[in-house]
C-alpha positions as CSV (number, residue, x, y, z in Angstrom):
1,M,-11.1,-36.8,-61.0
2,P,-7.3,-36.8,-60.2
3,N,-5.2,-38.2,-63.1
4,S,-1.5,-38.0,-62.2
5,N,0.1,-39.6,-59.2
6,Q,0.7,-36.2,-57.8
7,D,-3.0,-35.3,-58.1
8,V,-4.0,-38.5,-56.5
9,R,-1.5,-37.9,-53.6
10,Q,-2.9,-34.4,-53.1
11,S,-6.5,-35.8,-53.1
12,L,-5.6,-38.6,-50.7
13,L,-3.8,-36.1,-48.4
14,A,-7.0,-34.0,-48.3
15,H,-9.5,-36.8,-48.0
16,D,-8.0,-39.9,-46.5
17,P,-6.9,-39.8,-42.8
18,E,-4.8,-43.0,-43.2
19,F,-2.8,-41.6,-46.1
20,R,-2.4,-38.3,-44.3
21,S,-1.1,-40.1,-41.2
22,L,1.3,-42.1,-43.3
23,A,2.6,-38.9,-45.0
24,E,3.0,-37.1,-41.7
25,E,5.0,-40.0,-40.2
26,H,7.1,-40.2,-43.3
27,S,7.9,-36.5,-42.9
28,R,8.8,-37.0,-39.2
29,C,11.1,-39.9,-40.1
30,E,12.8,-37.7,-42.8
31,S,13.4,-34.9,-40.3
32,E,14.8,-37.2,-37.7
33,L,17.0,-38.8,-40.4
34,E,18.3,-35.4,-41.6
35,Q,19.3,-34.6,-38.0
36,I,21.3,-37.8,-37.6
37,L,23.0,-37.3,-41.0
38,E,23.9,-33.7,-40.2
39,S,25.7,-34.7,-37.0
40,A,29.5,-34.6,-37.2
41,Y,29.8,-37.6,-34.9
42,R,27.4,-40.6,-35.0
43,S,27.3,-43.1,-32.2
44,A,26.3,-46.7,-32.7
45,D,22.8,-45.8,-31.5
46,D,22.6,-43.1,-34.2
47,L,23.7,-45.6,-36.9
48,L,21.0,-48.1,-35.7
49,Q,18.4,-45.3,-35.6
50,E,19.5,-44.3,-39.1
51,A,18.9,-47.8,-40.4
52,T,15.6,-48.1,-38.6
53,L,14.3,-44.8,-39.9
54,K,15.3,-45.6,-43.5
55,K,13.5,-48.9,-43.3
56,R,10.4,-47.3,-41.8
57,K,10.4,-44.5,-44.4
58,L,10.5,-47.2,-47.1
59,Q,7.6,-49.1,-45.5
60,L,5.6,-45.9,-45.3
61,K,6.4,-44.9,-48.9
62,D,5.5,-48.4,-50.2
63,R,2.1,-48.2,-48.4
64,M,1.4,-44.8,-49.8
65,E,2.4,-45.9,-53.3
66,W,0.1,-48.9,-52.9
67,M,-2.8,-46.6,-51.9
68,V,-2.1,-44.4,-55.0
69,A,-2.1,-47.4,-57.3
70,H,-5.2,-48.8,-55.7
71,H,-6.9,-45.4,-56.2
72,H,-6.0,-45.5,-59.9
73,Q,-7.3,-49.1,-60.1
74,M,-10.6,-48.3,-58.5
75,A,-11.0,-45.2,-60.6
76,S,-10.6,-47.2,-63.8
77,H,-13.4,-49.6,-62.9
């Protein structure tokens, strides 16, 4: 039974398609954001995309953290 948050995340990545999908999307958003931030010149569209990606990453992270907490809660019952 996974104990730490990292163990739970690894277990969810291996066994939960929704969690895996969220993690993959989070990673894609991170890569896109890095590309924007590495650019020497950022257009208004880039700045908007940067804000959008940051918000989406946060939404994804919040959902994944909720799933980890929910897993802990279910395991304790």
